[in-house]
C-alpha positions, 0 to 999 in steps of 0.5 A, spaced: 320 363 066 320 370 065 317 373 059 320 379 055 317 386 055 311 387 050 310 394 053 306 398 048 308 405 045 302 408 050 305 405 056 312 407 055 315 413 058 320 417 054 320 411 049 322 406 054 319 401 058 318 404 065 320 397 068 327 397 065 325 391 060 322 387 067 315 388 066 313 381 066 317 378 071 314 375 077 315 373 084 320 379 086 321 385 091 321 392 088 322 399 089 319 405 087 322 411 087 319 418 086 322 422 081 320 429 085 321 427 092 326 421 092 322 417 097 322 410 096 316 405 096 318 398 097 313 393 095 313 385 093 309 381 088 307 375 085 304 377 079 308 381 073 311 388 075 307 391 070 300 388 073 302 390 080 303 397 078 297 398 073 293 397 080 297 402 084 296 407 078 289 405 078 288 406 085 292 413 085 287 416 080 281 413 083 283 417 089 284 423 086 278 423 082 274 421 089 272 414 088 276 410 093 276 412 100 282 408 103 288 407 099 295 404 100 301 409 102 303 409 094 296 412 092 297 416 097 303 419 096 303 420 088 296 423 089 299 428 092 304 430 086 298 430 081 294 436 080 286 435 082 283 436 075 288 432 070 289 425 073 291 419 068 295 413 069 300 416 064 301 422 069 302 417 075 307 412 071 311 419 069 312 420 077 316 414 079 322 410 077 322 402 078 327 398 080 327 390 082 331 389 088 330 381 089 327 376 084 325 369 087 325 362 084 317 361 083 317 354 086 321 355 092 318 361 094 311 358 093 313 353 098 314 358 103 307 362 102 302 362 109 308 362 113 312 367 117 318 365 113 315 367 107 321 369 102 317 375 098 315 378 105 322 377 109 326 380 103 321 385 103 322 387 110 330 387 110 330 391 104 325 396 108 330 396 114 336 396 110 333 403 106 331 406 113 337 405 115 341 408 109 336 414 108 333 414 115 326 413 116 323 419 112 326 416 105 321 411 106 314 412 104 311 405 106 307 406 113 304 400 115 310 395 116 307 388 118 313 386 122 309 380 126 304 378 121 304 371 117 304 372 110 298 374 106 300 371 099 296 365 096 299 360 092 296 360 085 297 354 080 295 353 073 289 349 072 289 345 065 282 344 061 280 338 058 284 337 051 280 333 046 286 331 042 289 326 046 288 319 047 286 319 054 278 319 055 275 324 060 271 318 063 275 312 067 275 306 064 269 301 066 272 295 070 268 289 070 267 287 077 264 280 075 270 279 071 272 271 071 266 268 074 263 265 068 269 264 064 273 258 065 280 257 069 286 257 064 290 254 070 
C-alpha cells in the first residue's frame, strides 16, 4: 500500500516534495527531467522513489568529489551541471524534476522478476523508446539500454520475527510415538 509523503523541510525543493507527493511509492518507472538542458533519464525501481533518488544524488556527489570512479548515466550527467567546489545532495536535487510514468501492483510485478517479461523492465524500455521517438535520441540520457538482458530484480519479502505474545510456541508440540502401546484399547 502506498504511504503518504513524509518529506522534511530540508529535503523539499522550494517548499514542495520533489517527487510530487509520490516519494514513498514503490514498483514504478520514473522520468527525471534535467531543469538545465531538458534531457530525461528514465529508470525503474522496486524501492521507494525517494530512496532511489537519494542513491542517485549520493552517487553524483561522490563522482564530483572524486570518491567514485564509475557511475551511471544519471550521476555523470548531473555532475556536469554542478561546479566542482560546491557539491551537495541538495544541489543535485534542485537540478531535476521527477514524474512517475508507470506504477505496478507489487504482487503482480514480483511474479515476473528474473524473467525476460519483467513488468518493470518492459515498461521502462517502452518508455525509453517512446521518449526517443518523440524527442530524438539526444533527449534521452540513458546510455546503456539492456534490450536483450533478463531482469536483474530480486523479490524481497517481509520476514516475520518471533513474537512472544501469541499462543503458539516456537517449538512444535511433542508427539508421543509410543502412544497407545501401554494404554487399553477402548473399542
